[in-house]
C-alpha positions in Angstrom: 79.0 86.6 90.7 80.9 84.8 93.9 84.1 86.1 92.6 82.5 89.8 92.9 81.5 89.2 96.2 84.3 87.7 97.8 86.4 90.7 96.0 84.3 93.3 97.6 84.9 91.6 100.9 88.8 90.9 100.7 89.4 94.2 99.3 89.2 96.4 102.5 91.2 94.2 104.6 93.5 94.2 102.3 93.9 98.0 101.3 97.7 98.2 101.9 98.4 94.9 100.1 102.4 95.2 99.0 103.0 97.3 102.0 102.3 100.6 104.3 103.7 103.0 106.6 103.1 105.2 109.5 104.4 108.2 110.9 103.8 109.2 114.3 105.4 112.4 116.3 105.0 114.8 119.0 105.0 118.1 118.0 105.3 120.1 121.5 101.7 122.1 121.1 102.7 125.7 119.8 105.0 126.6 121.6 107.6 128.6 119.5 107.3 129.7 116.1 105.0 126.6 115.4 103.9 127.3 111.5 107.8 127.2 111.1 108.3 124.0 112.9 105.0 122.8 111.5 106.3 123.4 107.9 109.3 121.0 108.2 107.3 118.1 109.4 104.7 118.6 106.9 107.6 118.7 104.3 108.9 115.2 105.8 105.6 113.9 105.4 104.8 114.7 101.7 108.2 113.1 101.2 107.3 110.0 103.0 103.7 109.9 101.7 102.9 107.6 105.0 99.5 105.9 104.9 98.5 106.6 108.3 99.5 109.8 110.2 99.1 109.9 114.3 100.1 112.5 115.4 99.9 113.9 119.6 100.5 117.5 121.2 98.3 119.5 118.5 96.9 121.8 120.2 95.1 125.3 119.6 93.4 128.5 120.7 90.9 131.2 119.5 94.2 132.5 118.3 96.0 129.7 116.4 94.8 125.5 115.3 97.6 123.3 114.7 95.3 120.6 113.3 94.0 122.8 110.3 97.0 124.5 109.4 98.6 120.8 109.1 95.6 119.3 107.1 95.8 122.8 104.9 99.1 122.2 104.2 99.1 118.7 103.3 96.2 118.8 100.8 98.4 122.0 99.3 101.0 119.4 99.0 99.2 117.1 96.8 98.5 114.4 100.3 94.9 112.8 99.5 93.5 113.6 103.2 90.7 110.7 102.9 90.0 110.6 106.8 90.8 113.5 109.3 89.7 112.8 113.5 90.5 114.6 116.4 90.5 114.1 120.2 90.5 116.7 122.9 92.7 115.8 126.3 93.1 118.3 128.3 95.1 122.4 128.6 98.2 122.5 128.3 101.0 124.8 128.7 97.8 127.1 130.4 96.5 128.7 127.0 96.3 125.6 124.5 93.8 123.2 124.1 95.5 120.0 123.4 94.5 117.3 120.9 95.3 114.0 119.3 95.1 113.9 115.2 95.0 110.9 112.7 95.0 111.3 109.0 95.0 108.7 106.3 95.0 108.7 102.7 92.3 105.8 103.2 88.8 106.6 104.2 88.4 105.3 107.8 85.1 102.9 108.5 84.7 103.9 112.4 86.1 106.0 114.9 86.8 105.1 118.6 87.8 107.8 120.7 88.1 108.7 124.6 89.7 109.2 128.1 92.2 107.2 129.4 92.6 106.9 133.3 94.3 109.4 134.6 94.2 112.5 136.9 91.5 115.5 136.8 94.8 117.5 135.4 96.7 117.0 132.2 93.9 114.0 131.4 95.2 111.7 128.4 93.1 109.7 126.2 93.2 107.9 122.7 92.0 107.9 119.4 91.7 105.4 116.6 90.2 104.5 113.5 89.5 101.4 111.7 90.2 100.6 108.1 88.8 97.7 106.5 89.6 95.3 109.9 92.5 97.2 111.0 92.6 99.4 113.7 95.1 102.3 114.1 95.4 104.3 117.2 97.6 107.0 118.9 98.2 107.7 122.0 100.0 110.2 124.7 100.2 108.4 127.3 101.1 110.0 131.4 104.4 111.9 131.4 105.3 111.3 135.2 103.7 108.3 137.1 104.2 104.8 135.6 101.0 103.2 137.7 98.9 105.7 135.5 100.5 104.3 132.7 100.0 100.7 133.8 96.2 101.3 134.2 96.4 102.9 130.4 98.1 100.2 128.9 95.4 97.8 130.3 92.7 99.6 129.4 93.9 99.4 126.3 94.5 96.4 125.8 91.5 95.6 127.1 89.7 97.8 124.2 92.2 96.2 121.7 94.0 93.5 122.0 91.7 91.0 120.5 91.2 93.4 117.7 93.9 93.6 114.4 95.3 97.0 116.0 98.6 98.8 116.1 99.2 101.7 118.6 101.9 104.5 118.4 102.9 107.6 120.1 104.5 109.2 122.9 103.9 106.7 125.2 106.4 107.8 128.1 107.9 104.4 128.7 109.3 101.5 126.7 108.6 97.4 126.2 111.7 97.3 129.3 109.7 99.2 131.8 107.4 97.3 133.9 104.1 98.8 133.2 104.4 97.5 129.6 103.9 94.0 131.2 100.1 93.8 130.0 101.0 94.0 126.2 104.5 91.8 126.6 102.6 89.0 128.3 99.6 89.2 126.0 101.2 88.7 122.4 101.4 92.4 121.6 104.6 93.0 119.4 106.6 96.0 119.9 108.6 98.0 117.1 111.0 100.9 118.6 113.9 102.0 117.6 115.8 104.0 120.1 116.0 107.4 122.1 113.5 110.2 120.9 113.6 112.4 123.8 114.6 114.9 123.8 115.6 115.7 120.2 118.6 117.4 120.2 120.7 114.5 122.5 118.3 111.8 122.5 118.5 109.7 125.9 114.8 108.1 126.6 112.8 105.5 124.0 109.5 107.2 124.2 107.8 107.2 120.8 107.0 104.0 119.2 104.6 101.1 117.9 102.9 98.0 119.5 101.1 95.6 117.2 98.4 93.3 118.6 99.7 89.2 117.5 96.5 89.4 114.7 97.2 92.4 113.3 100.9 91.0 113.2 100.3 88.1 111.5 99.3 89.8 108.5 103.1 91.4 108.3 105.8 89.6 106.3 108.2 92.3 107.3 108.8 95.8 109.1 111.6 98.8 109.1 111.1 101.2 111.4 113.1 104.8 111.5 113.6 107.6 114.1 112.9 110.9 111.8 114.9 114.2 112.1 117.3 112.4 114.2 120.3 114.5 112.2 118.6 117.6 111.6 120.3 120.8 111.6 116.8 122.1 112.8 114.6 119.9 115.1 111.0 120.7 114.6 109.9 119.3 118.1 111.2 118.3 121.3 111.0 114.9 120.2 112.1 112.9 117.3 109.2 111.6 114.6 109.3 108.1 113.9 107.8 105.9 110.9 107.0 102.1 110.7 106.9 100.5 107.5 105.0 97.4 106.7 105.2 94.7 104.1 101.7 92.8 104.2 101.9 89.0 103.5 
């Protein structure tokens, strides 16, 4: 009986025993032929079969809903959607409501979402789910002003720095930028594979992962890859990124 109780306690923490993948991408809202673009992204996700998917600039209005379409196409392709959460941020490109989206093949036990410190226009937010003891957080930080991003990093660190957490998304900054000091000086680990924007000729390193020390303590090895780097047709103005983790 003691062994059974121990198993029930440990299993949620070890949901990714043997390894896991996290896929993240900024989808460029509902611009251009968004369905054709999303079909390319969905095909890549189905091929890669990640554990957690974090997407930014997921948009909807009365005529379209990217989150609903993506979920439908993933399920149709055989991806087991056990968790799906969204969080609205701001009106984008005048006519769209912009969201953050997290999808996972694992059932989450808790959600956390909210606004980040940001101006009244083009508000930024965060969206996180907890699977076992591990938090998975996606966000899209302020596109222009470093001091705003600094306050957003400080907010995220205050909320998640003491937890087993990994953050990913369009951060509009990279570990060399001074606004990330609050993470670099408090034992967050960074994982970036190089320039991700613009996708057709990348020169800015905006998309990546930050992992808390307690999360990293469970990791034995990592690989990170930019997705669609050599694509004939780029499905967004950002490249996708994928982090593969091998647990201890």
